[in-house]
C-alpha positions in Angstrom: 15.6 4.6 29.9 16.2 8.3 29.8 17.1 10.3 26.8 20.5 11.1 28.2 21.2 7.4 28.6 24.0 6.3 26.3 23.2 3.3 24.0 25.3 0.5 25.4 28.3 -1.2 23.9 27.8 -4.8 23.7 30.5 -6.9 25.3 31.1 -10.4 24.1 30.3 -13.3 26.6 33.2 -15.3 28.0 34.2 -18.3 25.9 33.4 -20.7 28.7 29.8 -19.8 28.9 28.6 -22.4 26.5 25.1 -22.5 27.8 24.6 -19.6 25.6 21.4 -19.8 23.5 22.1 -20.5 19.8 21.3 -17.6 17.5 18.5 -19.6 15.6 16.8 -20.4 18.9 16.9 -16.8 20.0 15.4 -15.7 16.7 12.6 -18.2 17.1 12.0 -17.3 20.7 11.9 -13.5 19.7 9.4 -14.4 16.8 7.2 -16.4 19.3 7.0 -13.3 21.6 6.2 -11.1 18.6 3.6 -13.4 17.1 0.5 -12.0 18.7 1.5 -8.5 17.7 2.2 -9.5 14.3 -1.1 -11.3 14.1 -3.0 -8.1 15.2 -1.1 -6.2 12.8 -1.8 -8.6 9.8 -5.6 -8.7 10.8 -5.7 -4.7 10.8 -4.0 -4.3 7.5 -5.9 -7.3 5.8 -9.1 -5.8 6.9 -8.2 -2.4 5.6 -7.1 -4.0 2.3 -10.3 -5.9 2.0 -12.3 -2.6 2.6 -10.4 -0.7 -0.1 -10.6 -3.7 -2.4 -14.4 -4.0 -2.0 -15.0 -0.3 -2.7 -12.6 -0.3 -5.7 -14.4 -3.2 -7.4 -17.7 -1.4 -6.8 -16.6 1.5 -8.8 -14.7 -0.4 -11.5 -11.2 -0.1 -10.4 -8.6 -2.6 -9.8 -7.2 -2.8 -6.2 -3.9 -4.3 -7.5 -3.3 -1.5 -9.8 -4.3 1.1 -7.2 -1.9 -0.5 -4.6 1.1 -1.1 -7.0 0.9 1.3 -9.7 -0.3 4.6 -8.4 1.8 7.9 -8.2 5.4 6.9 -7.1 4.6 3.3 -7.6 4.6 3.8 -11.3 8.1 5.4 -11.1 9.4 2.4 -8.9 7.8 -0.1 -11.5 9.4 1.9 -14.4 12.8 1.8 -12.7 12.6 -1.9 -11.8 11.8 -2.7 -15.5 14.1 -0.5 -17.4 16.6 1.0 -15.0 17.3 4.8 -14.5 17.0 7.3 -17.4 13.5 8.5 -17.7 13.2 12.2 -17.8 9.9 14.1 -18.7 8.5 17.6 -18.3 5.4 18.0 -16.0 2.2 18.1 -18.2 0.5 20.4 -15.7 3.1 22.4 -14.0 5.4 24.8 -15.7 9.2 24.4 -14.8 8.8 21.1 -13.2 10.8 18.3 -14.7 10.4 14.7 -13.5 13.6 12.6 -13.3 13.6 9.1 -12.0 17.0 9.7 -10.3 15.0 11.3 -7.4 14.0 7.8 -6.5 16.6 5.7 -4.4 17.5 2.2 -5.7 17.0 -0.4 -3.0 13.2 -0.9 -3.5 13.0 -1.0 -7.2 16.3 -3.3 -7.1 14.5 -5.7 -4.9 11.4 -5.7 -7.1 13.4 -6.4 -10.2 15.0 -9.4 -8.5 11.7 -10.8 -7.3 10.2 -10.4 -10.8 13.2 -12.1 -12.2 13.1 -15.0 -9.8 9.4 -15.6 -9.7 6.7 -15.8 -12.5 5.1 -12.6 -11.4 4.7 -9.0 -13.1 6.9 -6.2 -11.7 3.5 -4.8 -10.0 2.8 -8.0 -8.2 6.7 -8.2 -7.2 6.5 -4.7 -6.0 3.6 -5.7 -3.6 5.2 -8.8 -2.5 8.3 -6.7 -1.5 6.2 -4.0 0.3 4.1 -6.6 2.1 7.2 -8.5 3.2 8.7 -5.4 4.3 5.7 -4.3 6.4 5.9 -7.5 8.2 9.5 -7.0 9.0 8.8 -3.5 10.0 6.1 -4.4 12.4 8.5 -7.1 14.0 11.2 -4.5 14.3 8.8 -2.0 15.8 7.8 -4.6 18.3 11.5 -5.6 19.2 12.2 -1.9 19.9 9.1 -1.5 22.0 9.7 -4.7 23.9 13.3 -3.8 24.6 12.2 -0.5 26.2 8.9 -1.0 27.5 7.8 -4.6 27.7 5.6 -6.9 25.6 2.2 -5.3 26.4 3.4 -1.7 25.2 5.3 -3.2 22.1 2.0 -5.0 21.0 0.2 -1.7 21.3 2.9 0.2 19.4 2.8 -2.3 16.5 -1.2 -2.2 16.5 -1.2 1.6 16.5 1.2 1.8 13.7 -0.9 -0.5 11.7 -3.9 1.6 12.2 -2.6 5.0 11.5 -5.0 7.0 9.2 -2.7 6.6 6.2 -1.6 3.0 7.0 -2.7 2.0 3.6 0.6 3.2 2.4 2.4 0.4 4.4 0.9 -2.2 1.7 1.3 -0.1 -1.5 4.3 -0.1 -3.9 6.0 2.5 -1.9 9.3 2.6 -0.1 8.0 3.6 3.5 7.6 0.0 4.8 11.0 -1.1 3.6 12.7 2.0 5.2 10.8 1.3 8.4 11.8 -2.3 8.6 15.6 -1.3 8.2 15.4 1.6 10.5 13.5 -0.2 13.1 16.0 -3.1 13.4 19.0 -0.7 13.0 17.7 1.2 16.2 17.1 -2.2 17.9 20.7 -3.0 17.1 21.9 0.2 18.6 19.8 -0.4 21.8 21.4 -3.9 22.2 24.9 -2.7 21.5 25.4 -4.3 18.1 27.1 -1.5 16.5 28.2 -3.2 13.2 24.7 -4.4 12.6 23.2 -0.9 13.3 25.7 0.6 11.0 25.0 -2.0 8.2 21.3 -1.7 8.5 21.4 2.0 8.4 23.5 1.7 5.3 20.8 -0.2 3.5 18.0 2.0 5.0 19.9 4.9 3.3 19.5 3.2 -0.2 15.8 3.1 0.4 14.6 6.8 0.7 16.1 10.2 1.1 14.6 10.7 4.7 16.5 7.5 5.9 19.5 9.7 6.7 17.5 10.1 10.0 18.7 6.7 11.2 22.3 7.5 10.1 22.1 10.5 12.4 20.6 8.3 15.2 23.7 6.1 14.9 26.1 9.1 15.0 24.3 10.5 17.9 24.6 7.2 20.0 28.2 7.0 18.8 29.0 10.3 20.1 27.3 9.9 23.4 29.1 6.5 23.9 32.7 7.9 23.1 32.0 11.0 25.5 30.8 8.7 28.4 32.8 5.4 28.1 36.5 5.7 27.4 36.8 2.1 27.0 34.7 2.3 23.9 37.2 4.4 21.9 39.3 1.2 21.7 36.4 -0.8 20.2 36.7 -0.8 16.3 33.1 -1.9 16.0 31.7 1.5 17.5 33.9 3.4 14.8 33.0 0.9 12.1 29.3 1.1 12.8 29.3 4.9 12.6 31.3 4.9 9.5 29.0 2.5 7.7 25.7 4.2 8.6 25.8 7.1 6.1 27.5 5.3 3.2 24.3 4.1 1.4 22.5 7.4 1.4 25.7 9.5 0.6 26.8 6.9 -2.1 23.6 7.3 -3.9 23.3 11.0 -3.5 26.9 11.3 -5.1 26.2 8.8 -7.8 22.9 10.3 -8.8 24.4 13.7 -8.8 27.2 12.7 -11.2 24.6 10.6 -13.3 22.5 13.7 -13.8 25.4 15.8 -14.9 25.2 18.1 -12.0 28.3 17.0 -10.0 28.2 16.4 -6.3 25.1 18.3 -5.6 23.4 17.2 -8.8 20.9 15.0 -6.7 19.5 18.1 -4.9 19.0 19.9 -8.4 17.0 16.9 -9.4 14.9 17.2 -6.4 14.3 21.0 -7.1 13.4 20.4 -10.5 10.6 18.2 -9.1 9.5 21.2 -7.0 10.9 19.6 -3.9 13.4 21.5 -1.7 14.1 22.3 1.9 12.7 25.7 2.8 12.4 25.5 6.7 8.7 25.0 6.3 7.9 28.3 4.5 6.0 26.6 1.6 4.0 24.5 4.1 2.9 27.4 6.1 1.8 29.2 3.0 -0.2 26.0 2.0 -1.7 25.9 5.5 -2.9 29.6 5.2 -4.4 28.6 2.0 -6.2 25.9 3.6 -7.8 28.3 6.1 -8.7 31.1 3.6 -9.8 28.9 0.7 -11.1 25.6 -0.1 -9.2 22.5 -1.2 -9.5 18.5 -1.2 -10.3 16.8 1.9 -7.1 14.9 1.9 -5.1 18.1 2.4 -7.2 18.8 5.6 -6.5 15.3 6.7 -2.8 15.8 6.1 -2.9 18.9 8.3 -4.7 17.1 11.1 -2.2 14.3 11.0 0.8 16.9 11.2 -0.7 18.5 14.1 -1.2 15.5 16.0 2.4 14.4 15.2 3.7 17.5 16.7 1.7 16.8 19.8 2.9 13.3 19.9 6.5 14.7 19.5 6.1 16.8 22.6 4.8 13.9 24.8 7.6 11.8 23.4 10.1 14.1 24.6 8.5 14.0 28.1 8.8 10.3 28.2 12.6 10.7 27.7 13.4 8.0 25.3 16.9 7.0 24.5 18.8 9.9 22.7 19.1 7.7 19.5 15.2 7.3 19.1 14.7 11.0 19.8 17.4 12.1 17.3 15.8 9.7 14.7 12.4 11.2 15.2 13.4 14.8 15.2 15.3 14.5 12.0 12.3 12.8 10.2 10.1 15.4 11.6 12.3 18.4 10.3 12.6 16.8 6.9 8.8 16.2 6.7 7.8 19.7 7.8 10.7 21.5 6.4 10.2 20.4 2.8 8.3 22.2 0.1 5.4 21.0 -2.1 3.5 17.7 -1.9 1.7 18.6 1.2 -0.5 15.6 1.1 2.5 13.4 1.1 3.8 14.7 4.4 1.9 12.1 6.5 3.5 9.4 4.3 7.0 10.8 5.2 6.2 10.4 8.9 5.3 6.7 8.6 8.9 5.5 9.5 8.5 7.7 12.8 7.1 5.0 14.7 8.5 6.2 18.1 5.9 9.1 18.0 3.4 6.4 18.8 5.2 5.4 22.2 3.2 7.8 24.4 -0.1 6.6 23.3 1.1 2.9 23.4 2.0 3.4 26.9 -1.2 4.9 27.7 -3.2 2.1 25.9 -1.0 -0.5 27.8 -2.5 1.0 31.0 -6.1 1.7 29.8 -9.2 -0.4 30.9 -10.1 -3.1 28.4 -13.5 -1.2 27.5 -11.5 1.9 26.7 -9.1 0.0 24.6 -11.6 -1.8 22.7 -13.5 1.5 21.9 -10.2 3.2 20.8 -9.2 0.5 18.6 -12.6 0.3 16.9 -12.5 4.2 16.2 -8.9 4.0 14.9 -9.7 1.1 12.7 -12.7 2.7 11.3 -10.8 5.9 10.6 -7.9 4.0 9.0 -9.9 1.8 6.8 -12.3 4.6 5.6 -9.6 7.2 5.2 -7.3 4.9 3.3 -10.0 3.8 1.0 -10.6 7.5 0.3 -7.0 8.3 -0.4 -6.7 5.5 -3.1 -10.0 5.6 -4.6 -11.6 9.1 -4.4 -8.9 11.7 -3.5 -7.1 11.5 -6.9 -4.1 13.7 -5.6 -0.4 12.5 -5.1 0.3 10.9 -1.8 
């Protein structure tokens, strides 16, 4: 499927075609096909967690606290317990004011619900939500890969996502796994012509993270292409409704947070600026990269730079593969947001975690590789992922 291929509009089957497979059966069959990939993903992440936990215990730190109550995880746990309303000045950086309105509400809302329904702490509830979301994300990534390139490539796509250098974040009390799950399934709905589902899932994704606007852009892109190339689609209310739903979650929270902060419609962006985060077209990132070359800093910053360079190379190869326009739009928006934002350089690889289509060229290559090459590559990626993930959580001591 090429980049200029419009995402299809799903046409209902005739009523007389009653041999149609029941929905529950189709879901079971889809899960059966995805099970090997999900098993490999679970093995990769559980091994990474075990490696991190072993090192954490050896230095007297608790793995659960590292996973569920570090950096942004502390803020999400606070919102889940007490709701919004915490504003504190930075103890280290002059002029920076931390306001919990910077964090979108879906993840802490789910954590609060789980902690209310189950006899677990908020931190444990956060990890349960993240791990469940990671599994749903892996299945969604498989579904997209299988739809476009077949089962073998889809399995590699899931495994590579689970072996990223910073894949430890997928099982932390962060929102990347939840966003990836919703975005992947929204993209799958687009690819299969389910426009209402695509819009509804994009709406939910927009309540999870600021950069989830990327999937709303993908829905809009697919809608425009469809309307331009298929006149009959203009009469399909589901096409219009899906496009209208997609940005509502993101836009609704931004407006609500703006008014809650006292800054009006654009108040949310003022909250972000007071955190030190704004979109400056990459000027701050370039200054920081120059600093890394002329000076010295934490290893994690150099690791982040390598990840960003590899991501840009992967983007070039993805463009050459000519994926569907919606997927390419989604990835481009995520890359622009991650690279164009200021401050928090070590967090940029995390911002790209939902950009799983960047791994498609490598997954295609691995699907064609010899078994020995595949085994050596997986071993190298696993070693890097487990060691680097352990380093980020237990040694680096910088925001990620």
